[in-house]
All heavy atoms as a GROMACS GRO file, in nm:
protein
  606
    1MET      N    1   0.079  -0.119   0.000
    1MET     CA    2   0.001   0.000   0.000
    1MET      C    3   0.086   0.128   0.001
    1MET      O    4   0.040   0.230  -0.044
    1MET     CB    5  -0.093   0.001   0.121
    1MET     CG    6  -0.202  -0.103   0.112
    1MET     SD    7  -0.296  -0.077  -0.033
    1MET     CE    8  -0.458  -0.080   0.028
    2ASP      N    9   0.206   0.117   0.051
    2ASP     CA   10   0.294   0.231   0.058
    2ASP      C   11   0.332   0.279  -0.082
    2ASP      O   12   0.341   0.398  -0.108
    2ASP     CB   13   0.420   0.196   0.138
    2ASP     CG   14   0.507   0.319   0.165
    2ASP    OD1   15   0.449   0.427   0.185
    2ASP    OD2   16   0.629   0.304   0.163
    3HIS      N   17   0.350   0.183  -0.173
    3HIS     CA   18   0.387   0.218  -0.312
    3HIS      C   19   0.272   0.289  -0.380
    3HIS      O   20   0.293   0.382  -0.462
    3HIS     CB   21   0.426   0.092  -0.390
    3HIS     CG   22   0.550   0.028  -0.341
    3HIS    ND1   23   0.673   0.088  -0.350
    3HIS    CD2   24   0.568  -0.093  -0.282
    3HIS    CE1   25   0.764   0.007  -0.296
    3HIS    NE2   26   0.702  -0.104  -0.255
    4LEU      N   27   0.150   0.250  -0.350
    4LEU     CA   28   0.034   0.312  -0.409
    4LEU      C   29   0.021   0.458  -0.366
    4LEU      O   30  -0.007   0.545  -0.449
    4LEU     CB   31  -0.094   0.234  -0.371
    4LEU     CG   32  -0.223   0.282  -0.434
    4LEU    CD1   33  -0.216   0.277  -0.586
    4LEU    CD2   34  -0.340   0.200  -0.381
    5GLU      N   35   0.046   0.485  -0.239
    5GLU     CA   36   0.041   0.623  -0.189
    5GLU      C   37   0.151   0.707  -0.251
    5GLU      O   38   0.129   0.823  -0.285
    5GLU     CB   39   0.050   0.623  -0.036
    5GLU     CG   40  -0.069   0.564   0.034
    5GLU     CD   41  -0.045   0.553   0.184
    5GLU    OE1   42   0.062   0.594   0.232
    5GLU    OE2   43  -0.135   0.502   0.253
    6GLU      N   44   0.269   0.648  -0.265
    6GLU     CA   45   0.381   0.719  -0.326
    6GLU      C   46   0.351   0.750  -0.473
    6GLU      O   47   0.380   0.863  -0.521
    6GLU     CB   48   0.507   0.634  -0.314
    6GLU     CG   49   0.633   0.701  -0.364
    6GLU     CD   50   0.755   0.612  -0.346
    6GLU    OE1   51   0.761   0.539  -0.244
    6GLU    OE2   52   0.843   0.617  -0.434
    7LEU      N   53   0.290   0.657  -0.543
    7LEU     CA   54   0.255   0.679  -0.682
    7LEU      C   55   0.147   0.785  -0.696
    7LEU      O   56   0.156   0.871  -0.787
    7LEU     CB   57   0.206   0.547  -0.744
    7LEU     CG   58   0.171   0.547  -0.891
    7LEU    CD1   59   0.294   0.578  -0.974
    7LEU    CD2   60   0.113   0.413  -0.934
    8GLU      N   61   0.050   0.788  -0.604
    8GLU     CA   62  -0.052   0.889  -0.608
    8GLU      C   63   0.005   1.027  -0.580
    8GLU      O   64  -0.034   1.125  -0.646
    8GLU     CB   65  -0.163   0.857  -0.507
    8GLU     CG   66  -0.252   0.744  -0.547
    8GLU     CD   67  -0.356   0.711  -0.441
    8GLU    OE1   68  -0.358   0.779  -0.336
    8GLU    OE2   69  -0.434   0.617  -0.462
    9SER      N   70   0.097   1.040  -0.488
    9SER     CA   71   0.157   1.171  -0.459
    9SER      C   72   0.243   1.219  -0.576
    9SER      O   73   0.240   1.337  -0.610
    9SER     CB   74   0.239   1.164  -0.330
    9SER     OG   75   0.354   1.083  -0.347
   10THR      N   76   0.313   1.127  -0.639
   10THR     CA   77   0.395   1.165  -0.756
   10THR      C   78   0.306   1.209  -0.870
   10THR      O   79   0.334   1.309  -0.936
   10THR     CB   80   0.484   1.045  -0.799
   10THR    OG1   81   0.563   1.002  -0.689
   10THR    CG2   82   0.573   1.084  -0.915
   11ALA      N   83   0.198   1.136  -0.894
   11ALA     CA   84   0.105   1.174  -0.999
   11ALA      C   85   0.042   1.311  -0.969
   11ALA      O   86   0.022   1.392  -1.058
   11ALA     CB   87  -0.003   1.067  -1.015
   12GLY      N   88   0.009   1.336  -0.843
   12GLY     CA   89  -0.046   1.464  -0.804
   12GLY      C   90   0.052   1.579  -0.828
   12GLY      O   91   0.013   1.686  -0.872
   13GLU      N   92   0.179   1.556  -0.799
   13GLU     CA   93   0.280   1.659  -0.824
   13GLU      C   94   0.294   1.689  -0.971
   13GLU      O   95   0.303   1.805  -1.013
   13GLU     CB   96   0.415   1.615  -0.767
   13GLU     CG   97   0.424   1.614  -0.617
   13GLU     CD   98   0.558   1.558  -0.571
   13GLU    OE1   99   0.650   1.542  -0.652
   13GLU    OE2  100   0.571   1.534  -0.448
   14VAL      N  101   0.296   1.585  -1.054
   14VAL     CA  102   0.310   1.603  -1.196
   14VAL      C  103   0.188   1.676  -1.254
   14VAL      O  104   0.204   1.769  -1.333
   14VAL     CB  105   0.329   1.467  -1.266
   14VAL    CG1  106   0.319   1.480  -1.419
   14VAL    CG2  107   0.464   1.408  -1.228
   15LEU      N  108   0.070   1.636  -1.212
   15LEU     CA  109  -0.051   1.704  -1.260
   15LEU      C  110  -0.058   1.848  -1.213
   15LEU      O  111  -0.103   1.937  -1.285
   15LEU     CB  112  -0.174   1.627  -1.217
   15LEU     CG  113  -0.196   1.491  -1.284
   15LEU    CD1  114  -0.316   1.418  -1.225
   15LEU    CD2  115  -0.211   1.508  -1.432
   16GLY      N  116  -0.010   1.876  -1.092
   16GLY     CA  117  -0.004   2.013  -1.042
   16GLY      C  118   0.090   2.100  -1.123
   16GLY      O  119   0.059   2.216  -1.152
   17LYS      N  120   0.205   2.043  -1.160
   17LYS     CA  121   0.298   2.121  -1.243
   17LYS      C  122   0.243   2.143  -1.382
   17LYS      O  123   0.266   2.251  -1.441
   17LYS     CB  124   0.432   2.045  -1.253
   17LYS     CG  125   0.512   2.050  -1.127
   17LYS     CD  126   0.646   1.980  -1.143
   17LYS     CE  127   0.726   1.984  -1.015
   17LYS     NZ  128   0.854   1.919  -1.029
   18LEU      N  129   0.167   2.048  -1.435
   18LEU     CA  130   0.106   2.068  -1.565
   18LEU      C  131  -0.001   2.176  -1.561
   18LEU      O  132  -0.016   2.254  -1.656
   18LEU     CB  133   0.048   1.936  -1.616
   18LEU     CG  134   0.148   1.832  -1.666
   18LEU    CD1  135   0.074   1.702  -1.701
   18LEU    CD2  136   0.224   1.881  -1.787
   19LYS      N  137  -0.076   2.179  -1.452
   19LYS     CA  138  -0.183   2.282  -1.441
   19LYS      C  139  -0.125   2.421  -1.428
   19LYS      O  140  -0.181   2.518  -1.480
   19LYS     CB  141  -0.271   2.250  -1.319
   19LYS     CG  142  -0.363   2.133  -1.341
   19LYS     CD  143  -0.448   2.106  -1.219
   19LYS     CE  144  -0.534   1.982  -1.238
   19LYS     NZ  145  -0.612   1.952  -1.116
   20THR      N  146  -0.012   2.435  -1.359
   20THR     CA  147   0.047   2.568  -1.341
   20THR      C  148   0.140   2.606  -1.457
   20THR      O  149   0.194   2.718  -1.456
   20THR     CB  150   0.129   2.575  -1.209
   20THR    OG1  151   0.235   2.480  -1.216
   20THR    CG2  152   0.040   2.548  -1.091
   21HIS      N  153   0.157   2.519  -1.552
   21HIS     CA  154   0.247   2.542  -1.666
   21HIS      C  155   0.389   2.569  -1.622
   21HIS      O  156   0.463   2.641  -1.688
   21HIS     CB  157   0.197   2.656  -1.754
   21HIS     CG  158   0.060   2.630  -1.813
   21HIS    ND1  159   0.041   2.536  -1.911
   21HIS    CD2  160  -0.059   2.686  -1.787
   21HIS    CE1  161  -0.088   2.534  -1.941
   21HIS    NE2  162  -0.152   2.626  -1.866
   22GLN      N  163   0.433   2.514  -1.509
   22GLN     CA  164   0.567   2.529  -1.461
   22GLN      C  165   0.626   2.389  -1.448
   22GLN      O  166   0.628   2.328  -1.342
   22GLN     CB  167   0.571   2.602  -1.327
   22GLN     CG  168   0.710   2.626  -1.276
   22GLN     CD  169   0.710   2.694  -1.141
   22GLN    OE1  170   0.606   2.720  -1.084
   22GLN    NE2  171   0.826   2.723  -1.090
   23LEU      N  172   0.679   2.339  -1.560
   23LEU     CA  173   0.730   2.201  -1.564
   23LEU      C  174   0.866   2.191  -1.500
   23LEU      O  175   0.904   2.086  -1.449
   23LEU     CB  176   0.735   2.152  -1.708
   23LEU     CG  177   0.599   2.145  -1.780
   23LEU    CD1  178   0.621   2.103  -1.925
   23LEU    CD2  179   0.507   2.049  -1.709
   24PHE      N  180   0.941   2.299  -1.502
   24PHE     CA  181   1.079   2.297  -1.449
   24PHE      C  182   1.086   2.390  -1.330
   24PHE      O  183   1.023   2.494  -1.324
   24PHE     CB  184   1.178   2.338  -1.554
   24PHE     CG  185   1.168   2.256  -1.680
   24PHE    CD1  186   1.112   2.307  -1.793
   24PHE    CD2  187   1.212   2.125  -1.682
   24PHE    CE1  188   1.102   2.229  -1.908
   24PHE    CE2  189   1.203   2.046  -1.795
   24PHE     CZ  190   1.146   2.100  -1.908
   25GLN      N  191   1.170   2.350  -1.231
   25GLN     CA  192   1.179   2.427  -1.108
   25GLN      C  193   1.268   2.548  -1.121
   25GLN      O  194   1.248   2.648  -1.054
   25GLN     CB  195   1.228   2.338  -0.995
   25GLN     CG  196   1.129   2.230  -0.959
   25GLN     CD  197   1.182   2.143  -0.847
   25GLN    OE1  198   1.293   2.157  -0.801
   25GLN    NE2  199   1.101   2.047  -0.806
   26SER      N  200   1.367   2.540  -1.208
   26SER     CA  201   1.460   2.654  -1.220
   26SER      C  202   1.500   2.668  -1.366
   26SER      O  203   1.465   2.589  -1.451
   26SER     CB  204   1.586   2.630  -1.135
   26SER     OG  205   1.660   2.525  -1.188
   27GLN      N  206   1.576   2.774  -1.391
   27GLN     CA  207   1.624   2.798  -1.528
   27GLN      C  208   1.726   2.691  -1.566
   27GLN      O  209   1.742   2.662  -1.684
   27GLN     CB  210   1.685   2.937  -1.538
   27GLN     CG  211   1.580   3.047  -1.529
   27GLN     CD  212   1.641   3.184  -1.541
   27GLN    OE1  213   1.762   3.201  -1.534
   27GLN    NE2  214   1.558   3.284  -1.562
   28TRP      N  215   1.797   2.636  -1.470
   28TRP     CA  216   1.897   2.531  -1.498
   28TRP      C  217   1.825   2.406  -1.551
   28TRP      O  218   1.879   2.335  -1.637
   28TRP     CB  219   1.978   2.498  -1.375
   28TRP     CG  220   2.077   2.605  -1.340
   28TRP    CD1  221   2.069   2.695  -1.240
   28TRP    CD2  222   2.197   2.633  -1.413
   28TRP    NE1  223   2.177   2.779  -1.242
   28TRP    CE2  224   2.258   2.744  -1.346
   28TRP    CE3  225   2.259   2.582  -1.525
   28TRP    CZ2  226   2.377   2.800  -1.391
   28TRP    CZ3  227   2.377   2.638  -1.566
   28TRP    CH2  228   2.435   2.744  -1.502
   29ASP      N  229   1.710   2.375  -1.497
   29ASP     CA  230   1.633   2.261  -1.547
   29ASP      C  231   1.592   2.282  -1.691
   29ASP      O  232   1.600   2.193  -1.774
   29ASP     CB  233   1.507   2.239  -1.460
   29ASP     CG  234   1.541   2.194  -1.321
   29ASP    OD1  235   1.651   2.144  -1.298
   29ASP    OD2  236   1.451   2.206  -1.234
   30THR      N  237   1.547   2.404  -1.723
   30THR     CA  238   1.511   2.436  -1.860
   30THR      C  239   1.631   2.426  -1.952
   30THR      O  240   1.622   2.368  -2.061
   30THR     CB  241   1.451   2.577  -1.865
   30THR    OG1  242   1.345   2.585  -1.770
   30THR    CG2  243   1.400   2.609  -2.002
   31ALA      N  244   1.745   2.479  -1.908
   31ALA     CA  245   1.867   2.474  -1.993
   31ALA      C  246   1.913   2.330  -2.012
   31ALA      O  247   1.952   2.292  -2.125
   31ALA     CB  248   1.977   2.556  -1.928
   32ALA      N  249   1.906   2.250  -1.909
   32ALA     CA  250   1.948   2.109  -1.923
   32ALA      C  251   1.853   2.036  -2.020
   32ALA      O  252   1.898   1.953  -2.099
   32ALA     CB  253   1.946   2.042  -1.787
   33PHE      N  254   1.725   2.065  -2.012
   33PHE     CA  255   1.630   2.001  -2.104
   33PHE      C  256   1.654   2.044  -2.248
   33PHE      O  257   1.648   1.961  -2.341
   33PHE     CB  258   1.486   2.036  -2.060
   33PHE     CG  259   1.382   1.964  -2.141
   33PHE    CD1  260   1.365   1.827  -2.130
   33PHE    CD2  261   1.301   2.035  -2.228
   33PHE    CE1  262   1.267   1.763  -2.203
   33PHE    CE2  263   1.203   1.971  -2.301
   33PHE     CZ  264   1.188   1.834  -2.289
   34ILE      N  265   1.687   2.171  -2.270
   34ILE     CA  266   1.715   2.219  -2.407
   34ILE      C  267   1.842   2.154  -2.460
   34ILE      O  268   1.847   2.111  -2.575
   34ILE     CB  269   1.726   2.372  -2.405
   34ILE    CG1  270   1.589   2.433  -2.384
   34ILE    CG2  271   1.786   2.424  -2.535
   34ILE    CD1  272   1.588   2.581  -2.362
   35ILE      N  273   1.944   2.140  -2.373
   35ILE     CA  274   2.068   2.075  -2.416
   35ILE      C  275   2.040   1.929  -2.449
   35ILE      O  276   2.095   1.876  -2.550
   35ILE     CB  277   2.177   2.090  -2.308
   35ILE    CG1  278   2.223   2.236  -2.301
   35ILE    CG2  279   2.295   1.997  -2.334
   35ILE    CD1  280   2.313   2.267  -2.186
   36PHE      N  281   1.957   1.863  -2.371
   36PHE     CA  282   1.922   1.725  -2.400
   36PHE      C  283   1.848   1.713  -2.535
   36PHE      O  284   1.876   1.623  -2.612
   36PHE     CB  285   1.836   1.668  -2.288
   36PHE     CG  286   1.783   1.530  -2.315
   36PHE    CD1  287   1.869   1.421  -2.310
   36PHE    CD2  288   1.649   1.509  -2.346
   36PHE    CE1  289   1.821   1.293  -2.337
   36PHE    CE2  290   1.603   1.383  -2.372
   36PHE     CZ  291   1.690   1.274  -2.368
   37LEU      N  292   1.757   1.807  -2.561
   37LEU     CA  293   1.685   1.805  -2.689
   37LEU      C  294   1.779   1.829  -2.807
   37LEU      O  295   1.763   1.768  -2.911
   37LEU     CB  296   1.572   1.908  -2.687
   37LEU     CG  297   1.450   1.871  -2.604
   37LEU    CD1  298   1.347   1.982  -2.614
   37LEU    CD2  299   1.391   1.740  -2.648
   38ILE      N  300   1.876   1.917  -2.788
   38ILE     CA  301   1.974   1.943  -2.895
   38ILE      C  302   2.057   1.817  -2.920
   38ILE      O  303   2.083   1.780  -3.035
   38ILE     CB  304   2.063   2.063  -2.859
   38ILE    CG1  305   1.981   2.192  -2.866
   38ILE    CG2  306   2.185   2.073  -2.951
   38ILE    CD1  307   2.054   2.315  -2.812
   39PHE      N  308   2.101   1.751  -2.814
   39PHE     CA  309   2.175   1.625  -2.829
   39PHE      C  310   2.091   1.521  -2.898
   39PHE      O  311   2.138   1.453  -2.992
   39PHE     CB  312   2.219   1.578  -2.692
   39PHE     CG  313   2.281   1.442  -2.692
   39PHE    CD1  314   2.410   1.425  -2.740
   39PHE    CD2  315   2.211   1.328  -2.650
   39PHE    CE1  316   2.468   1.299  -2.742
   39PHE    CE2  317   2.268   1.204  -2.653
   39PHE     CZ  318   2.398   1.189  -2.700
   40LEU      N  319   1.966   1.507  -2.859
   40LEU     CA  320   1.879   1.407  -2.920
   40LEU      C  321   1.855   1.440  -3.068
   40LEU      O  322   1.855   1.350  -3.153
   40LEU     CB  323   1.746   1.404  -2.845
   40LEU     CG  324   1.654   1.288  -2.870
   40LEU    CD1  325   1.720   1.157  -2.826
   40LEU    CD2  326   1.524   1.308  -2.796
   41GLY      N  327   1.838   1.566  -3.101
   41GLY     CA  328   1.821   1.606  -3.240
   41GLY      C  329   1.944   1.579  -3.323
   41GLY      O  330   1.933   1.537  -3.440
   42THR      N  331   2.062   1.599  -3.265
   42THR     CA  332   2.186   1.571  -3.335
   42THR      C  333   2.199   1.423  -3.364
   42THR      O  334   2.239   1.383  -3.476
   42THR     CB  335   2.306   1.620  -3.251
   42THR    OG1  336   2.290   1.759  -3.223
   42THR    CG2  337   2.435   1.600  -3.328
   43VAL      N  338   2.166   1.341  -3.269
   43VAL     CA  339   2.174   1.195  -3.288
   43VAL      C  340   2.077   1.151  -3.398
   43VAL      O  341   2.113   1.072  -3.487
   43VAL     CB  342   2.145   1.118  -3.157
   43VAL    CG1  343   2.127   0.972  -3.179
   43VAL    CG2  344   2.258   1.145  -3.057
   44VAL      N  345   1.955   1.204  -3.398
   44VAL     CA  346   1.857   1.169  -3.501
   44VAL      C  347   1.903   1.216  -3.638
   44VAL      O  348   1.891   1.146  -3.737
   44VAL     CB  349   1.720   1.228  -3.464
   44VAL    CG1  350   1.623   1.216  -3.580
   44VAL    CG2  351   1.663   1.159  -3.341
   45LEU      N  352   1.963   1.336  -3.644
   45LEU     CA  353   2.013   1.389  -3.771
   45LEU      C  354   2.128   1.302  -3.824
   45LEU      O  355   2.133   1.272  -3.943
   45LEU     CB  356   2.060   1.532  -3.751
   45LEU     CG  357   2.109   1.604  -3.878
   45LEU    CD1  358   1.991   1.623  -3.974
   45LEU    CD2  359   2.171   1.737  -3.842
   46LEU      N  360   2.217   1.259  -3.736
   46LEU     CA  361   2.326   1.172  -3.780
   46LEU      C  362   2.276   1.036  -3.828
   46LEU      O  363   2.326   0.981  -3.927
   46LEU     CB  364   2.428   1.154  -3.667
   46LEU     CG  365   2.514   1.276  -3.635
   46LEU    CD1  366   2.601   1.251  -3.513
   46LEU    CD2  367   2.600   1.317  -3.753
   47LEU      N  368   2.177   0.982  -3.760
   47LEU     CA  369   2.115   0.856  -3.805
   47LEU      C  370   2.051   0.875  -3.942
   47LEU      O  371   2.056   0.784  -4.027
   47LEU     CB  372   2.015   0.806  -3.704
   47LEU     CG  373   2.074   0.747  -3.577
   47LEU    CD1  374   1.962   0.714  -3.479
   47LEU    CD2  375   2.156   0.623  -3.607
   48LEU      N  376   1.988   0.988  -3.964
   48LEU     CA  377   1.928   1.018  -4.094
   48LEU      C  378   2.036   1.025  -4.204
   48LEU      O  379   2.018   0.970  -4.313
   48LEU     CB  380   1.849   1.148  -4.087
   48LEU     CG  381   1.782   1.191  -4.216
   48LEU    CD1  382   1.668   1.094  -4.250
   48LEU    CD2  383   1.729   1.333  -4.202
   49PHE      N  384   2.147   1.090  -4.172
   49PHE     CA  385   2.258   1.095  -4.267
   49PHE      C  386   2.313   0.958  -4.299
   49PHE      O  387   2.347   0.928  -4.413
   49PHE     CB  388   2.371   1.185  -4.214
   49PHE     CG  389   2.341   1.331  -4.220
   49PHE    CD1  390   2.406   1.421  -4.136
   49PHE    CD2  391   2.249   1.382  -4.309
   49PHE    CE1  392   2.381   1.554  -4.141
   49PHE    CE2  393   2.223   1.519  -4.317
   49PHE     CZ  394   2.288   1.605  -4.231
   50VAL      N  395   2.324   0.871  -4.198
   50VAL     CA  396   2.372   0.735  -4.220
   50VAL      C  397   2.277   0.660  -4.309
   50VAL      O  398   2.319   0.589  -4.404
   50VAL     CB  399   2.391   0.662  -4.085
   50VAL    CG1  400   2.411   0.514  -4.107
   50VAL    CG2  401   2.508   0.722  -4.010
   51CYS      N  402   2.148   0.672  -4.288
   51CYS     CA  403   2.050   0.605  -4.370
   51CYS      C  404   2.053   0.654  -4.514
   51CYS      O  405   2.047   0.576  -4.610
   51CYS     CB  406   1.909   0.624  -4.314
   51CYS     SG  407   1.882   0.535  -4.160
   52ILE      N  408   2.066   0.784  -4.532
   52ILE     CA  409   2.076   0.841  -4.665
   52ILE      C  410   2.202   0.793  -4.733
   52ILE      O  411   2.201   0.755  -4.852
   52ILE     CB  412   2.073   0.995  -4.660
   52ILE    CG1  413   1.931   1.043  -4.621
   52ILE    CG2  414   2.112   1.056  -4.794
   52ILE    CD1  415   1.922   1.190  -4.593
   53HIS      N  416   2.313   0.788  -4.662
   53HIS     CA  417   2.439   0.744  -4.720
   53HIS      C  418   2.429   0.597  -4.762
   53HIS      O  419   2.475   0.561  -4.871
   53HIS     CB  420   2.553   0.762  -4.620
   53HIS     CG  421   2.683   0.711  -4.667
   53HIS    ND1  422   2.759   0.779  -4.762
   53HIS    CD2  423   2.756   0.600  -4.637
   53HIS    CE1  424   2.869   0.711  -4.786
   53HIS    NE2  425   2.868   0.601  -4.711
   54CYS      N  426   2.371   0.514  -4.676
   54CYS     CA  427   2.360   0.372  -4.708
   54CYS      C  428   2.264   0.347  -4.825
   54CYS      O  429   2.291   0.261  -4.909
   54CYS     CB  430   2.310   0.293  -4.586
   54CYS     SG  431   2.436   0.278  -4.458
   55CYS      N  432   2.158   0.422  -4.831
   55CYS     CA  433   2.059   0.400  -4.936
   55CYS      C  434   2.105   0.453  -5.073
   55CYS      O  435   2.083   0.391  -5.174
   55CYS     CB  436   1.926   0.463  -4.902
   55CYS     SG  437   1.847   0.385  -4.759
   56CYS      N  438   2.169   0.569  -5.072
   56CYS     CA  439   2.204   0.634  -5.198
   56CYS      C  440   2.341   0.600  -5.249
   56CYS      O  441   2.360   0.575  -5.367
   56CYS     CB  442   2.193   0.786  -5.182
   56CYS     SG  443   2.028   0.841  -5.143
   57CYS      N  444   2.439   0.598  -5.160
   57CYS     CA  445   2.578   0.586  -5.205
   57CYS      C  446   2.626   0.441  -5.220
   57CYS      O  447   2.708   0.413  -5.303
   57CYS     CB  448   2.671   0.661  -5.108
   57CYS     SG  449   2.636   0.834  -5.097
   58CYS      N  450   2.575   0.353  -5.140
   58CYS     CA  451   2.626   0.216  -5.141
   58CYS      C  452   2.592   0.143  -5.270
   58CYS      O  453   2.671   0.065  -5.321
   58CYS     CB  454   2.573   0.137  -5.022
   58CYS     SG  455   2.641   0.194  -4.866
   59HIS      N  456   2.475   0.168  -5.324
   59HIS     CA  457   2.434   0.096  -5.445
   59HIS      C  458   2.516   0.141  -5.565
   59HIS      O  459   2.557   0.058  -5.648
   59HIS     CB  460   2.286   0.120  -5.474
   59HIS     CG  461   2.196   0.063  -5.369
   59HIS    ND1  462   2.189  -0.073  -5.345
   59HIS    CD2  463   2.114   0.122  -5.281
   59HIS    CE1  464   2.104  -0.095  -5.248
   59HIS    NE2  465   2.057   0.022  -5.205
   60SER      N  466   2.547   0.267  -5.575
   60SER     CA  467   2.625   0.314  -5.688
   60SER      C  468   2.773   0.279  -5.672
   60SER      O  469   2.843   0.253  -5.772
   60SER     CB  470   2.609   0.465  -5.705
   60SER     OG  471   2.660   0.533  -5.592
   61SER      N  472   2.826   0.276  -5.551
   61SER     CA  473   2.968   0.248  -5.534
   61SER      C  474   2.996   0.099  -5.553
   61SER      O  475   3.105   0.061  -5.592
   61SER     CB  476   3.016   0.294  -5.396
   61SER     OG  477   2.952   0.220  -5.295
   62ARG      N  478   2.902   0.012  -5.524
   62ARG     CA  479   2.923  -0.132  -5.543
   62ARG      C  480   2.940  -0.166  -5.690
   62ARG      O  481   3.023  -0.246  -5.726
   62ARG     CB  482   2.807  -0.211  -5.485
   62ARG     CG  483   2.805  -0.214  -5.334
   62ARG     CD  484   2.690  -0.295  -5.282
   62ARG     NE  485   2.684  -0.286  -5.137
   62ARG     CZ  486   2.579  -0.321  -5.066
   62ARG    NH1  487   2.472  -0.367  -5.126
   62ARG    NH2  488   2.583  -0.310  -4.937
   63SER      N  489   2.860  -0.103  -5.776
   63SER     CA  490   2.872  -0.133  -5.917
   63SER      C  491   3.003  -0.078  -5.974
   63SER      O  492   3.061  -0.134  -6.065
   63SER     CB  493   2.753  -0.076  -5.992
   63SER     OG  494   2.750   0.065  -5.980
   64GLN      N  495   3.051   0.033  -5.921
   64GLN     CA  496   3.177   0.089  -5.967
   64GLN      C  497   3.295   0.004  -5.922
   64GLN      O  498   3.392  -0.013  -5.996
   64GLN     CB  499   3.194   0.231  -5.914
   64GLN     CG  500   3.100   0.330  -5.975
   64GLN     CD  501   3.110   0.467  -5.911
   64GLN    OE1  502   3.186   0.485  -5.817
   64GLN    NE2  503   3.036   0.562  -5.964
   65LYS      N  504   3.290  -0.055  -5.804
   65LYS     CA  505   3.399  -0.136  -5.753
   65LYS      C  506   3.417  -0.264  -5.833
   65LYS      O  507   3.526  -0.315  -5.849
   65LYS     CB  508   3.379  -0.168  -5.605
   65LYS     CG  509   3.401  -0.049  -5.516
   65LYS     CD  510   3.382  -0.087  -5.371
   65LYS     CE  511   3.404   0.036  -5.283
   65LYS     NZ  512   3.383   0.002  -5.142
   66LYS      N  513   3.309  -0.318  -5.888
   66LYS     CA  514   3.319  -0.443  -5.964
   66LYS      C  515   3.391  -0.418  -6.098
   66LYS      O  516   3.465  -0.504  -6.144
   66LYS     CB  517   3.179  -0.499  -5.991
   66LYS     CG  518   3.113  -0.553  -5.867
   66LYS     CD  519   2.975  -0.605  -5.898
   66LYS     CE  520   2.907  -0.656  -5.771
   66LYS     NZ  521   2.771  -0.699  -5.796
   67ASN      N  522   3.372  -0.304  -6.156
   67ASN     CA  523   3.432  -0.273  -6.286
   67ASN      C  524   3.571  -0.212  -6.273
   67ASN      O  525   3.644  -0.210  -6.371
   67ASN     CB  526   3.341  -0.180  -6.364
   67ASN     CG  527   3.206  -0.246  -6.396
   67ASN    OD1  528   3.198  -0.366  -6.404
   67ASN    ND2  529   3.105  -0.164  -6.411
   68ALA      N  530   3.606  -0.163  -6.158
   68ALA     CA  531   3.735  -0.097  -6.141
   68ALA      C  532   3.848  -0.200  -6.139
   68ALA      O  533   3.837  -0.305  -6.078
   68ALA     CB  534   3.735  -0.016  -6.012
   69MET      N  535   3.955  -0.167  -6.206
   69MET     CA  536   4.068  -0.258  -6.214
   69MET      C  537   4.175  -0.227  -6.110
   69MET      O  538   4.256  -0.311  -6.080
   69MET     CB  539   4.130  -0.252  -6.353
   69MET     CG  540   4.038  -0.302  -6.464
   69MET     SD  541   3.992  -0.473  -6.444
   69MET     CE  542   4.148  -0.554  -6.464
   70GLY      N  543   4.180  -0.107  -6.060
   70GLY     CA  544   4.281  -0.070  -5.962
   70GLY      C  545   4.391   0.012  -6.026
   70GLY      O  546   4.394   0.037  -6.144
   71VAL      N  547   4.486   0.052  -5.944
   71VAL     CA  548   4.598   0.136  -5.986
   71VAL      C  549   4.723   0.058  -5.964
   71VAL      O  550   4.742  -0.004  -5.860
   71VAL     CB  551   4.597   0.270  -5.909
   71VAL    CG1  552   4.715   0.355  -5.946
   71VAL    CG2  553   4.466   0.343  -5.928
   72ASP      N  554   4.812   0.062  -6.061
   72ASP     CA  555   4.943  -0.003  -6.047
   72ASP      C  556   5.031   0.079  -5.953
   72ASP      O  557   5.038   0.201  -5.966
   72ASP     CB  558   5.011  -0.018  -6.182
   72ASP     CG  559   4.939  -0.117  -6.271
   72ASP    OD1  560   4.876  -0.208  -6.215
   72ASP    OD2  561   4.946  -0.103  -6.393
   73ASN      N  562   5.098   0.011  -5.862
   73ASN     CA  563   5.190   0.077  -5.771
   73ASN      C  564   5.327   0.075  -5.836
   73ASN      O  565   5.398  -0.029  -5.837
   73ASN     CB  566   5.191   0.005  -5.636
   73ASN     CG  567   5.267   0.081  -5.533
   73ASN    OD1  568   5.333   0.181  -5.562
   73ASN    ND2  569   5.261   0.033  -5.409
   74LEU      N  570   5.369   0.187  -5.895
   74LEU     CA  571   5.497   0.196  -5.966
   74LEU      C  572   5.616   0.195  -5.872
   74LEU      O  573   5.727   0.172  -5.917
   74LEU     CB  574   5.496   0.319  -6.054
   74LEU     CG  575   5.387   0.323  -6.164
   74LEU    CD1  576   5.392   0.455  -6.238
   74LEU    CD2  577   5.400   0.204  -6.255
   75ALA      N  578   5.593   0.215  -5.744
   75ALA     CA  579   5.704   0.215  -5.650
   75ALA      C  580   5.758   0.073  -5.629
   75ALA      O  581   5.872   0.055  -5.589
   75ALA     CB  582   5.659   0.272  -5.515
   76LEU      N  583   5.679  -0.028  -5.662
   76LEU     CA  584   5.724  -0.164  -5.648
   76LEU      C  585   5.804  -0.215  -5.769
   76LEU      O  586   5.866  -0.321  -5.765
   76LEU     CB  587   5.606  -0.256  -5.624
   76LEU     CG  588   5.529  -0.233  -5.493
   76LEU    CD1  589   5.406  -0.322  -5.490
   76LEU    CD2  590   5.616  -0.260  -5.374
   77GLU      N  591   5.802  -0.140  -5.877
   77GLU     CA  592   5.874  -0.178  -5.997
   77GLU      C  593   6.026  -0.156  -5.977
   77GLU      O  594   6.067  -0.059  -5.916
   77GLU     CB  595   5.830  -0.094  -6.117
   77GLU     CG  596   5.685  -0.115  -6.154
   77GLU     CD  597   5.656  -0.252  -6.211
   77GLU    OE1  598   5.742  -0.306  -6.282
   77GLU    OE2  599   5.548  -0.306  -6.184
   78PRO      N  600   6.107  -0.251  -6.023
   78PRO     CA  601   6.253  -0.232  -6.008
   78PRO      C  602   6.311  -0.125  -6.094
   78PRO      O  603   6.264  -0.085  -6.194
   78PRO     CB  604   6.312  -0.370  -6.045
   78PRO     CG  605   6.203  -0.444  -6.115
   78PRO     CD  606   6.074  -0.376  -6.084
   0.00000   0.00000   0.00000
């Protein structure tokens, strides 16, 4: 029963903060949340770049690698 009371008090605190439109206690909380969102956005953007790179570039580079003969290393010639 103790967990139920704790859950009810936590839910009451969250609902109270939502009603007052004050989700964060200080400006540091707001700044930390903004930094977290920027980090999360950067990760999502990098994942998008990886998907675009894999979808667009890999198919064209595979066909080029099959036809490429390579470059002779003239430094190995006597």
